[in-house]
N, C-alpha and C positions, 0 to 999 in steps of 0.2 A: 792650314796653308802656311808656306814658308814665305814670309814677307820680305826676305832679303834676296830673293831670286829675281832675275830679270824676266818680265812677262811680255808676251806679244799677243795681239789679236787684231782682227779686221775691225776698224772703227766705223766704217760705212756699211750700208746694207749689203748682204750677200747677193751676188748676181753680177751680170754684165752692165757696165755703165761707162760714161766718159772717163771718169777717174775713180780710184779707190784710195782710201787712206788706211795705212797699217800703223798701229800705235805700239811703241815699245816703251816700257817703263822699268826703271831699276837703277841701282848704283852703277852698273856696268853698261847701261843702255848705249851711251855714246861710243864707248870703246868697241862694243860689239858691232855697231853700225859702221864704224870707221873701217873695220877689217873687210867689209863687203862693198864699200863705197869708193868710187873713183871720181873725184871732183873734176869738172871740165877745166877748172883753173888750178888744179893741183893743190887745193886746200886740204888741210888736216882738220877734221871735224872737232877733235879734242881741243884745238887751239882757237876755235871760233867762239864768239860771244853768244850768250843766251838770246833767245827770241830772234834768231836769224834764219834765213832760208838759203839753201845751197843746191845748185844744179849739178847733176852728175849721173853716173851709171852704177847700177848694182851688178856686181860680178859674182859668178859662181866659178871660181878658178879663173880661167881665161874666157869663159862664156858670159856674154852680156845678156842679162835677163830683161832689163828695162832701163829706160832713161827716166829719172825721177827727180822730184824736188824733196829735199829733206829739211824739215823744220826742227830746230834745236830749242829745247827748254831745259835750262839747267836748274836743278833743285837748289833751294827750296821754292824757287819762283816758277812753279809749274802746277798743272792741275793736280797731280798726285803728291807734290812735294818732293818728288825724286827727279832724277834726270829722265827726261822724256824725249823720244825721237818719234816724229810722225813722218811717214814716208808716203808721199802722194805719187801714186803710180798710175799707169793706164789701167782701165777698168775691166780688162779681160779676166775671166775666172782663172784661166791657166796661169796668167802672170801673178795674180794674187796668191794662188796656191804655191807656185814656185818660190816666191819671195818668202812666204811664211815658212815653208819647209826648209829653206836655206838657213834662216835665222834659228829655227828649232834645232838644227844640227850644229849650230855655232854659239851656244850659250844661253838661249832663251827657252822658256817653256810657255805653253798655251795659257793664257789668262782664263780664269774662271769667271762665271757670270758676276758682273758688278765689281770685279776685283780692282779695277783702276779707281773707282769711286771709294771702295773700302780703304784703299791705301791713302786716298785724300783725307778720309775721316781719321784714320790712325795717325796720320802725320799732322793733324790739327789744321787742315785747310778748310774744313767745314765741320759742323756738328752733325749728329745723326739725323735730325729732322730736315736739315738742309740737304743731306745726302739722299734721303728718301724723296725730296722734292725734285731731284734730278730725274728720277724714274718717272715721276708724275708729269714733268715737263715733256719728256720724250713721248709719253703716252697721250698728251693733251690733244684733243681733236676739235676744240672750239675755243673761242676767245675767253670765255669765263674760266674754263679749266686751266688755260694757259696763264691767265692773270693770277689765279690763286697759287699755282705752282711757282711762278716767278716771285711773288711776294714772299713765299715761304723759303725759297732758295736764297733770297737776299737777306734772310735772317729776321724778318718781322716777327714771326711766331716765336723763334728762339729767344729774341730779346725780351719778349713778354714773359715767357716761362722763366728765364734766368733772373729777371727782376723779382718775380714772386719768390723764387727759390732763395735768392740772396737775402731778401728781407726776413723770410722765415728762418733761414740759417742763423741770422744774427740773434733772433730770439731763442733759438734752440741752444746756442752757445751760452747765453746768459742763464737759461734755466738749468743747464748742466753744470754751470759754475756754482749755482745755488747748492747743488748736491755736495760740492766740496766743503761747503760751510753749513751743512745741515744742522749741526749742533748749535750754531749761532742763531738759527731761525731768521735768516735775512732773505730779502727778495731783491735780486738784481734786475729781473725782468718786470717791467711795469705792466701789470695785468690789464689795466685800462687800454693802454696802447696795443697790447697783444689782441684784445677783443676787437679793436678797430681794424687791425691788420687782418685778422681772420675774417671779418665781415667783408673787407675789400677783396681778399683772395676768393672767398665764396662767390661773390658777385662775378668776378672775372672767370672763374672756373665754370660757373653755370652758363655764362654767355658763350664760352668756347664749346661746352658740351651741347648746348642748344643749336649751335651753328653746324654741328655734324650732319644733321638730317639734310640741311640744304647743301652742305659741301659734298655729301655723298651723291646727290642727284646731279650736281655740277659735273662730277667725274663721269657718271654713267648715263646722264640724260634724264630729264624730268619725265616720269611716266604719266601720260595723259590718256585716260579711257574715254572713248566716244561711245556713249550709250543712248538707248532710247528704244521705242517700239519698232517692230519690223517695218521696213519700207519707208522710213522717214528721211533717208538720204545719208546714212552714216558712212557707207563706203564711198559715196560720191564726195562727201566732205573730206574724207581721208585723201582721196585722189587730188582734190583741189588744194589741200594744204601741202601735199608732197609735190604737186605740179607734175604728176605722172599717173598712169593707169596702174596703180598698185593693187587695188582690190576689184573684184568682179562686181559689176553693177547690173541690177536687174529690177524690173517692177514686180517681180514675183516675191511675196513675203517669205522670209526665212532663207534667202540666198546665202547669207553669211552664216555658216554653221560652226566656224572655228574663229579664233582670234587672229587678226592680221596685224603685224607690227612693222613700223619703219621709223626712221629718225631723220629730223631736219634741224638746222640751226637757225634760230630767229634772233637777230641782234646779239649774236655772241653766246646765246643760251641754247643748249641742245635739248630738244624735246623728243621723247619716244611716244609716238602716237599708236594707240591700240584700237583697231576697229573690232567691235564685239558683235556677237549674235544678238538679234533683236529680242527684247524681253517680252514674252507673251506666254500664255498657256498653250501647250502643244502636246499632241500624242506621238509625235515623231521622235523616235528614240535618239537618233543622231542629233537632231535639233536641240533636244533636251540636254544632251551632253555639252553642246555649244553654249547654251544658256547658263549651265552650271559654271562653265569656264568664264563666262562674262562676269558673274558675281565674284569669282576669285580675282579676276583682273581689276575689278572695282576696288577690292581690298588692297591690292598692291599699288594702285595709282595714287599719285600726289594730287592730281587735278582730274576733275570729271567734266567733260563737255556733255551736258544733257540736251539731246537734240529732239525736237518735235516739229510737226508740220505747222506752218503758219495758220492753217485753217482751224487748228484745234487750240489756238493760243488762249481762247476764253475759258477753256475747261482745265487749264493747267494750274495746279495749286503749288506755287513756288515754295511756300513755307513747308508744306507737307513733304515735298521732295527733299528739301534741305534737311528736314527732320529724319529722313531715312538714312542720310549720310552725315551725321552730326560732326564727324571729325575730318570731313573732306571739304576741299574748296570746289564749289560747283560753278560752272559757267552755263547759263541757260541760253539756248540758241534756237530761234525760230527759223526753220528752213523753208524754202520755196516761196520767198516773198514776191517773186516775179508773177506768182499766180494769185496773190491776195494783197489787199491794201492794209498795211499795219502801222499807219501813221500815229495812231493813238495808243499803241501798245506800251506796256510797262517799260520804263527806261532801263530796268535791270536785265531785260532780254535783248540779246544781240540779234539783229535781223539780217539774214543773208540768203543768198541763193547759191548753194554749192555747185549746182549745175552750170550756172552762168558766171560763177566766181565773183559774185557781188557781195561785198561785206567781209571778205576773207581778211583784209588788212585790219579791220576793226577787231576781229576775233584774235588775230595775232597780238594786237596791242593789249587786249585783255589777258591773254595767256602770259605775257611778260609781266603785267601788273600783278596777277595772282601768284606768279612764281617767285615773287619777292626779288626779282632780278636787281632792283636798285640797291639791295644790301651789299652787293659786291662792287658797286661803283665807287665806294669810299675805301679807306685804308683799313677797314675792320678785318680782323683775322678770321678766316673760315677754315675750320678743321675738316679735312677730307680723308684722313688716314685712320683706319679702324684701330691700329695699334695706339696711336695718340689718344683716340677717344677712350679706349680702355684704361689707359694710364690716368687720364683726367678724371674719369669716374672714380677710380680708386683713390686718387688724391683728395677728391671732394669728400669721400667717405671718411678718410682719416682726419681731414680738417673739421668735419662735423663732430668727430669723437673728441678732438681737442677742445672745441667750443663747449661740448657737454661736460668735459672734465673741468674746465674753468668754472662753469656754473655750479658744479657740484663740489668745487674746491678739493679735487683729488691731489695726492702728493705729486711733487715736482718730477720724481723719477718716472711715474706712469705717464705724466704729461709729455715728458721728453721722448718716450717711446713712440707715442702717436705722431708727434711732430717729425721724428726721424723717418717714420713710415711715409708720411706725406712727402717729405723731401726725396725719399727713395723713388717714389712713383713719378714725381716731376723730373727727376734726373734721368729716368728711363727714356723720356721723350727726346731729350737733346743728346743723350749718350754719355752723360756724366756717370751713369750707372749702366754697365753693359755686361754681357756674358758672351762666350763664343757661340752658344746656341742661338742667342738673339741675333747676333751679327750674321751668322750663317743663314738664318731664316730670312732676314731682310734682303741681303745682297743676292741671294739665290734667285730672287724675282727680277733682277736686273737683266738687261741684255748683255751678251758677251761683247767686250770692246768698250764698255762704258764704266 
């Protein structure tokens, strides 16, 4: 990409609407807009202050294309750090196309995906992790995903990484200084303090790495499998949770032969509910396939709602069921309580009637509790980006090598290599270390116009 060119793109969703916003960025953005704009008050755009709005018409020769509002943002005090013009026009597809084509003929080129944000990164307006948070913010579909993206975009994650990197860099400099005085056999880096720093960094990195599993489901929804024997009310429960008739309900065992999925948001957390085929021995070929898929969905799920009829509560061995899924969070639910008295039932079991929608709110509370939703109510950093996760894992591996090297008293030059590698992987997160391929891969996933 040529980053000295003036770029243009539609910044609002494509299609017809009340208004549309066309964004232009580059050194010549204001001058190019000036040539096609006629202010209702005879103003010259180039003489106006930054962060001002101006009413006028866009002209193609003598032809008026639209009456618009133009917002001016002069670099470096703009989103991209360059001169930026945003044209608010009427939302006709025809008008949008005519305006963009006009500016393409007069000094602009079409922006590529994410190019405005790429320029913001290149011009020091944000680091790489903040830039990626912009895409996450646009894609956020629930409160939790929005909150995590906002925190990252405001630099919370970056500050944490940069602090670790700066402390490690100081020690790296001291160790490399020792190499210049190798013959004198002196130590500038206090090994005890380096040990303490490495322990601190290890703890932080492990916490960040561990947060990725939760961060990933925040972005994509927490998968919850509803399992149990046939005809216990799994499909009815799914419909009750979704508050719509999503799954077919019948008193015939084996009605659900494939998985049915849908998503809802509870208290800002997205849950992906999966209604599965009833688990039982069967000779029906199609039902067997459905049961096989049930077990696959159980493996994928973060939470399992194990549903059984209230009449069979006495025969349910909770410990045995939990032992079947040792790495899963199980919620035990007794259904059809309107048909049986369960006052004395184990408090671990949630009692409800999916048909009558009794006890659904209690199940929702338990889902939130089991999902660890409280962990994002604070200011703790949650990692949601797989690229960041990979760099953190590699950083931790290098830190472990440094710790082993210290314990084995390896030479300073070898110690310095491992520290530099750890610094490299931390730098990849914020963009202190980049390549054209890396940037191209990241920003190609953005929408055009951002």
